[in-house]
C-alpha positions as CSV (number, residue, x, y, z in Angstrom):
1,Q,9.3,-10.6,-15.6
2,F,7.8,-7.8,-13.5
3,Q,8.4,-7.4,-9.8
4,L,7.1,-5.2,-7.0
5,V,9.4,-4.2,-4.2
6,E,8.3,-2.5,-1.0
7,S,10.6,-0.4,1.2
8,G,10.4,2.2,4.0
9,G,9.2,0.1,6.9
10,G,10.7,0.2,10.3
11,L,10.2,0.9,14.0
12,V,8.4,4.1,15.0
13,Q,6.9,5.4,18.2
14,P,3.1,6.1,18.4
15,G,2.3,9.3,16.8
16,G,5.2,9.1,14.4
17,S,5.4,8.8,10.6
18,L,6.7,6.6,7.9
19,R,6.6,6.7,4.1
20,L,6.4,3.3,2.3
21,S,7.4,2.9,-1.3
22,C,6.3,0.3,-3.8
23,T,8.6,0.2,-6.8
24,A,7.9,-1.8,-10.0
25,S,10.5,-3.2,-12.4
26,G,10.1,-5.1,-15.6
27,F,7.0,-3.3,-16.9
28,S,5.5,0.1,-17.3
29,W,2.6,0.4,-14.9
30,E,0.9,3.7,-15.6
31,H,-2.4,2.0,-16.2
32,W,-2.3,-0.3,-13.2
33,N,-4.2,0.2,-10.0
34,I,-1.8,-0.2,-7.1
35,G,-3.0,-1.2,-3.7
36,W,-1.5,-1.4,-0.2
37,F,-2.5,-4.2,2.2
38,R,-1.3,-5.2,5.6
39,Q,-1.2,-8.3,7.7
40,A,-0.7,-8.4,11.4
41,P,0.3,-11.6,13.2
42,G,-2.7,-14.0,13.6
43,K,-4.9,-11.8,11.4
44,E,-6.1,-11.9,7.9
45,R,-4.7,-9.6,5.2
46,E,-6.6,-6.4,5.0
47,G,-6.8,-3.6,2.4
48,V,-5.4,-0.3,3.4
49,S,-5.5,1.9,0.3
50,C,-5.5,1.9,-3.5
51,I,-4.8,4.4,-6.2
52,S,-6.1,4.2,-9.7
53,G,-3.8,3.9,-12.8
54,S,-4.4,7.6,-13.6
55,G,-3.8,8.7,-10.1
56,S,-7.1,10.5,-10.1
57,S,-9.0,8.1,-7.7
58,T,-8.0,6.9,-4.3
59,V,-9.7,4.8,-1.6
60,Y,-8.8,4.2,2.0
61,A,-9.9,1.8,4.8
62,D,-11.8,3.5,7.5
63,S,-9.1,2.7,10.0
64,V,-6.5,4.8,8.2
65,K,-8.6,7.7,6.7
66,G,-7.2,11.1,7.6
67,R,-3.8,9.5,8.6
68,F,-2.5,7.8,5.5
69,T,-2.1,9.2,2.0
70,I,-1.4,7.3,-1.1
71,S,0.3,8.8,-4.2
72,R,2.2,7.7,-7.3
73,D,5.1,8.9,-9.4
74,D,4.9,7.1,-12.7
75,A,8.2,8.6,-13.9
76,K,9.8,6.6,-11.0
77,N,7.4,3.6,-11.3
78,T,6.7,4.1,-7.6
79,V,3.7,4.4,-5.4
80,Y,4.0,5.9,-1.9
81,L,2.0,5.4,1.3
82,Q,2.6,8.3,3.7
83,M,1.6,7.2,7.1
84,N,1.1,9.8,9.8
85,N,0.0,9.6,13.5
86,L,0.8,5.9,13.6
87,K,-0.8,3.7,16.2
88,P,0.3,0.4,17.7
89,E,-2.6,-1.3,15.8
90,D,-0.9,-0.2,12.5
91,T,1.8,-2.7,13.3
92,A,1.9,-5.3,10.4
93,I,3.7,-6.4,7.3
94,Y,2.7,-4.0,4.5
95,Y,2.4,-5.3,1.0
96,C,1.7,-3.6,-2.4
97,A,-0.1,-5.3,-5.2
98,E,-1.3,-4.6,-8.7
99,S,-4.5,-4.8,-10.6
100,L,-5.4,-4.1,-14.2
101,G,-9.1,-4.3,-13.5
102,N,-11.4,-1.3,-13.7
103,W,-11.7,0.9,-10.6
104,D,-15.0,-0.6,-9.5
105,S,-13.3,-4.0,-9.2
106,V,-10.6,-2.8,-6.7
107,V,-12.4,-0.1,-4.7
108,S,-13.5,-2.5,-2.1
109,L,-9.9,-3.4,-1.3
110,Q,-10.3,-7.1,-1.5
111,A,-7.0,-9.0,-1.8
112,A,-8.5,-11.5,-4.3
113,D,-8.9,-8.7,-6.8
114,F,-5.2,-8.1,-7.1
115,G,-2.6,-10.0,-9.0
116,S,1.1,-9.8,-8.3
117,W,2.4,-9.0,-4.8
118,G,5.6,-7.7,-3.3
119,Q,7.5,-9.4,-0.5
120,G,6.3,-6.9,2.1
121,T,7.9,-4.5,4.5
122,Q,7.6,-4.6,8.3
123,V,6.1,-1.7,10.2
124,T,6.3,-1.7,14.0
125,V,4.7,1.0,16.1
126,S,5.8,0.8,19.6
127,S,7.1,2.9,22.4
């Protein structure tokens, strides 16, 4: 049985950085698209970024473009989300999720297009 586990969250001041990790176990995922989503209290889950199975394609939500970078290390079965210049509005639980669909099916960052999800990691941006 495969599992996704997020880590790297925490409390950071505005303008600070964090690197989230999403690690898979139980399967080899080099062909899987991996997305990052977040959900703030009282808000719907929103797509943040996604990376294709090959690693050659990435997409970002407008709210994080230029600040967040997604990458993958298939040797470690891990996808990273480097978050720089964090803002209080980035505060949320961050989740990673997988999709075996083609890139066109996930590029719009809709949660319904992704299958298995991790448990999430809390990111709090506050002074």
